Backbone bond lengths (Angstrom), bond angles and torsions (degrees), N, CA, C in turn:
res aa  C-N    CA-C-N  psi(-1)  N-CA   C-N-CA  omega(-1)  CA-C   N-CA-C  phi
1 M - - - 1.441 - - 1.542 110.22 -
2 T 1.337 116.49 -42.13 1.464 120.33 -179.48 1.526 110.93 -63.79
3 A 1.323 116.36 -39.24 1.462 120.28 179.35 1.528 110.29 -64.60
4 R 1.308 116.61 -38.98 1.467 120.49 179.48 1.530 110.79 -65.10
5 I 1.336 116.39 -41.11 1.469 120.58 178.78 1.532 110.00 -63.62
6 Q 1.330 116.86 -41.29 1.470 120.20 178.90 1.528 110.76 -64.14
7 T 1.323 116.65 -39.54 1.461 120.77 178.69 1.528 110.50 -63.16
8 I 1.332 115.59 -45.25 1.465 119.68 -179.81 1.534 109.95 -64.75
9 N 1.317 118.12 -42.20 1.462 121.32 177.86 1.532 111.15 -60.59
10 G 1.302 116.63 -38.49 1.465 120.48 177.03 1.517 111.90 -65.07
11 Q 1.335 116.11 -40.21 1.463 120.19 178.42 1.526 111.39 -67.18
12 V 1.326 116.73 -40.12 1.462 121.18 178.18 1.527 109.67 -64.34
13 A 1.319 116.70 -40.72 1.467 120.29 178.85 1.525 110.26 -62.67
14 A 1.334 117.29 -39.33 1.460 120.83 178.67 1.525 110.80 -64.52
15 I 1.321 116.44 -41.32 1.468 120.20 177.96 1.524 109.97 -64.79
16 D 1.323 116.67 -41.89 1.468 120.46 178.23 1.525 111.47 -59.96
17 Q 1.315 116.82 -38.61 1.465 119.86 178.74 1.524 111.29 -65.06
18 V 1.321 116.57 -41.32 1.465 120.19 178.97 1.520 110.56 -64.75
19 I 1.327 116.82 -43.31 1.472 120.45 178.72 1.523 109.94 -61.96
20 A 1.325 117.04 -41.62 1.470 121.04 -179.04 1.524 111.59 -63.47
21 I 1.319 117.82 -29.27 1.463 121.11 177.16 1.527 110.26 -65.40
22 Y 1.335 116.71 -43.46 1.451 121.01 -176.99 1.526 113.64 -85.50
23 D 1.326 116.57 -24.32 1.464 120.86 -179.95 1.527 108.70 -134.81
24 P 1.336 117.82 90.22 1.471 120.50 -177.27 1.529 113.56 -59.88
25 A 1.326 118.38 -21.74 1.456 121.39 179.93 1.532 111.81 -79.26
26 Y 1.327 117.11 -10.22 1.461 120.95 -178.02 1.527 110.13 -67.73
27 A 1.319 116.17 131.69 1.468 121.91 176.27 1.520 107.35 -113.69
28 S 1.308 116.36 122.15 1.463 119.68 -177.74 1.531 110.09 -68.56
29 Q 1.306 115.33 153.13 1.460 122.07 -178.09 1.523 109.96 -109.10
30 G 1.313 117.16 88.33 1.463 120.83 173.06 1.514 115.18 72.80
31 S 1.290 118.75 26.79 1.452 119.44 177.52 1.531 109.36 -78.63
32 A 1.286 115.27 169.69 1.463 120.59 -179.43 1.525 109.62 -62.66
33 P 1.318 117.44 134.83 1.472 119.57 179.93 1.526 110.62 -68.55
34 T 1.324 114.93 147.53 1.454 118.78 177.52 1.519 109.62 -77.56
35 K 1.284 115.65 152.94 1.460 121.05 -178.86 1.532 109.35 -71.67
36 P 1.330 117.54 127.60 1.469 118.59 179.40 1.528 110.59 -68.61
37 R 1.303 115.27 141.49 1.468 120.23 179.89 1.507 109.81 -95.65
38 R 1.320 114.64 138.95 1.460 119.06 175.86 1.517 108.78 -78.07
39 P 1.311 116.37 140.49 1.468 117.81 177.38 1.525 110.39 -67.02
40 K 1.305 115.46 142.01 1.454 121.01 -179.46 1.527 108.67 -79.96
41 V 1.308 114.69 118.82 1.452 120.05 -179.57 1.523 107.29 -108.30
42 S 1.306 115.82 110.58 1.454 119.12 178.96 1.522 108.70 -109.20
43 Q 1.290 114.61 136.07 1.455 119.45 179.14 1.519 109.04 -84.69
44 Q 1.299 115.44 140.60 1.451 121.08 178.52 1.526 108.75 -100.61
45 L 1.310 114.81 142.74 1.464 119.14 173.72 1.522 108.89 -69.62
46 P 1.316 117.72 143.08 1.463 119.19 173.16 1.530 109.35 -59.52
47 P 1.325 118.02 151.92 1.469 121.04 -175.36 1.525 113.96 -55.85
48 E 1.325 117.28 -35.17 1.468 118.72 -178.83 1.529 111.90 -66.53
49 F 1.329 117.66 -28.99 1.465 120.93 175.77 1.528 110.63 -85.86
50 A 1.325 117.01 -35.81 1.463 121.19 -174.75 1.521 112.48 -66.81
51 R 1.312 117.68 -30.77 1.464 119.63 -175.55 1.533 113.23 -78.04
52 I 1.329 117.57 -8.07 1.466 121.36 -179.66 1.526 109.51 -78.52
53 N 1.332 116.43 134.07 1.464 121.31 172.67 1.529 106.42 -77.88
54 K 1.331 115.93 103.29 1.471 120.50 -172.44 1.521 112.86 -64.63
55 S 1.322 118.30 -37.59 1.461 120.47 -179.64 1.523 110.89 -65.37
56 E 1.309 116.38 -49.70 1.458 121.00 -179.45 1.531 110.99 -63.33
57 A 1.321 116.29 -44.24 1.459 120.42 -178.60 1.529 111.53 -67.43
58 S 1.342 117.13 -36.42 1.466 120.22 178.67 1.526 110.96 -66.87
59 L 1.329 116.58 -41.64 1.468 119.85 176.66 1.528 110.72 -61.05
60 A 1.318 116.69 -42.25 1.467 120.47 179.25 1.520 110.75 -64.79
61 A 1.321 117.66 -40.52 1.472 120.73 179.51 1.523 110.97 -65.42
62 L 1.339 117.32 -41.03 1.461 120.68 178.14 1.529 110.85 -66.22
63 R 1.323 116.10 -38.68 1.461 121.03 178.15 1.525 110.72 -63.67
64 D 1.327 116.40 -45.19 1.466 121.00 -179.10 1.522 112.22 -67.71
65 A 1.330 117.40 -33.17 1.465 120.35 -178.17 1.522 110.82 -67.31
66 G 1.317 117.37 -38.77 1.457 120.41 179.19 1.513 114.01 71.43
67 R 1.303 118.02 5.91 1.469 123.54 179.18 1.518 107.44 -150.43
68 P 1.315 118.66 163.18 1.466 119.84 177.13 1.533 110.93 -63.40
69 I 1.325 116.60 135.68 1.460 121.08 178.07 1.527 109.48 -132.20
70 S 1.314 114.84 157.96 1.467 120.20 -179.63 1.521 110.41 -77.86
71 T 1.311 115.68 168.12 1.460 121.31 178.88 1.526 110.50 -61.28
72 A 1.324 116.90 -43.27 1.467 120.40 -179.53 1.527 110.95 -64.53
73 D 1.338 117.26 -40.78 1.465 120.20 177.88 1.524 110.79 -65.30
74 C 1.311 116.37 -37.30 1.460 120.97 178.07 1.529 110.00 -64.90
75 A 1.315 117.06 -44.23 1.468 121.08 179.07 1.525 110.91 -64.28
76 S 1.320 116.89 -39.88 1.467 120.39 177.67 1.518 111.19 -64.34
77 A 1.334 116.31 -40.74 1.464 120.19 178.74 1.527 110.97 -65.08
78 V 1.318 116.98 -39.29 1.461 120.92 178.20 1.524 109.75 -64.38
79 A 1.332 116.70 -45.68 1.467 120.62 -179.82 1.528 110.66 -62.52
80 E 1.320 116.18 -43.32 1.469 120.76 180.00 1.529 110.92 -63.63
81 R 1.327 116.07 -41.31 1.464 121.02 -179.55 1.531 111.66 -62.07
82 H 1.343 116.05 -31.68 1.460 120.62 -179.05 1.527 112.62 -97.44
83 G 1.337 117.06 9.07 1.454 121.56 176.71 1.516 114.62 71.43
84 L 1.332 116.76 28.78 1.457 121.02 179.99 1.523 109.92 -105.04
85 P 1.337 117.60 154.79 1.471 119.41 -179.73 1.522 111.35 -65.03
86 G 1.311 116.30 135.55 1.460 121.76 -178.72 1.508 113.42 -83.60
87 N 1.312 117.28 -0.91 1.460 120.91 175.81 1.518 107.47 -136.08
88 G 1.292 116.06 163.42 1.455 119.62 -178.22 1.511 110.87 132.66
89 P 1.306 116.46 173.09 1.465 119.36 -174.95 1.529 113.90 -67.30
90 A 1.319 118.06 -28.74 1.466 120.45 -178.04 1.529 112.07 -79.49
91 M 1.325 117.04 -17.30 1.465 119.79 -174.28 1.530 112.18 -65.05
92 S 1.337 118.61 -38.71 1.470 119.52 -178.85 1.531 110.56 -64.92
93 L 1.316 117.15 -37.93 1.462 120.25 176.38 1.530 110.65 -69.33
94 F 1.314 116.89 -36.97 1.467 120.92 178.07 1.528 110.58 -64.58
95 V 1.324 117.52 -38.33 1.471 121.14 176.90 1.527 109.86 -60.69
96 T 1.323 117.15 -38.90 1.460 121.00 177.74 1.527 111.03 -62.15
97 H 1.326 116.43 -41.80 1.468 120.36 179.29 1.533 110.87 -68.02
98 V 1.322 117.31 -39.32 1.472 120.47 177.37 1.528 109.65 -65.38
99 S 1.320 117.12 -39.60 1.467 121.01 177.70 1.531 110.83 -60.54
100 A 1.321 116.70 -42.92 1.472 120.46 177.72 1.525 110.41 -63.27
101 A 1.329 116.92 -40.97 1.469 120.48 178.86 1.528 110.45 -63.81
102 L 1.326 116.99 -41.42 1.470 120.26 179.07 1.530 110.89 -65.30
103 N 1.320 117.61 -38.25 1.463 120.07 177.25 1.524 111.35 -64.14
104 I 1.319 117.14 -39.97 1.467 120.59 177.17 1.520 110.14 -64.93
105 L 1.321 116.93 -43.34 1.472 120.62 178.03 1.526 111.09 -63.78
106 S 1.322 116.39 -33.17 1.463 120.80 177.74 1.528 110.71 -65.76
107 K 1.327 116.93 -39.85 1.462 120.75 178.35 1.524 111.36 -67.10
108 R 1.323 116.58 -26.69 1.469 121.30 178.06 1.530 112.09 -91.01
109 N 1.330 116.28 7.22 1.471 123.28 179.26 1.525 112.77 60.47
110 R 1.320 117.23 32.98 1.463 121.49 176.31 1.522 111.16 -93.85
111 V 1.343 116.94 -32.13 1.464 122.53 176.09 1.519 107.86 -132.33
112 R 1.320 115.89 167.25 1.461 119.57 177.20 1.521 109.92 -146.12
113 R 1.323 114.70 153.72 1.465 121.34 174.18 1.512 107.44 -82.79
114 V 1.308 115.86 133.96 1.465 118.92 -178.03 1.516 112.97 -119.39
115 G 1.288 117.43 5.02 1.455 119.93 179.32 1.509 110.12 156.72
116 T 1.319 113.60 -169.89 1.462 119.26 179.30 1.518 110.07 -135.09
117 V 1.304 114.72 158.95 1.455 121.87 172.63 1.518 105.60 -113.24
118 D 1.298 117.79 131.38 1.469 122.57 -178.72 1.525 112.14 60.22
119 G 1.312 117.47 20.83 1.455 120.86 176.90 1.516 115.78 76.57
120 R 1.348 118.69 -0.44 1.459 118.19 -179.54 1.515 114.66 -140.51
121 K 1.309 119.30 -24.45 1.458 120.79 179.01 1.524 108.64 -87.46
122 H 1.336 116.49 125.10 1.452 120.75 -177.64 1.516 110.81 -78.69
123 L 1.324 114.96 143.93 1.456 121.45 172.08 1.529 107.25 -103.95
124 W 1.315 115.76 137.74 1.458 121.61 -175.71 1.521 110.75 -121.12
125 E 1.333 115.84 148.24 1.459 121.55 172.09 1.531 108.64 -145.45
126 I 1.322 114.88 163.42 1.464 120.22 177.33 1.528 107.76 -70.05
127 A 1.322 116.35 133.92 1.465 120.80 176.51 1.515 107.75 -84.03
128 A 1.307 115.62 115.46 1.463 119.71 -175.87 1.479 113.46 -84.29
């Protein structure tokens, strides 16, 4: 019986949502409350990291390495080249941005994955 009541309440809530779309002044009468959404909290890169062109810098780091390197090594090389600290709280977010840049370059056939380290870290090289 309880399961049936929950099903009916869910159906009534769905109908209330449809009515609210067509009539914004409509106030539902005791329907199931909607699930509250958590605010999206996105971290911003510090300005010294944000101003770097990640694609260009990643290509330069791969060129200078002369061998396949991991995403983290590429990000460290980029940070070092621009005189930024290679460790710190912003570095993990910067690695994520470098990884996205490498994936975009991979789709453009500028770089390629050539293997993995520890079965999960990708190694990258310039696609010749």
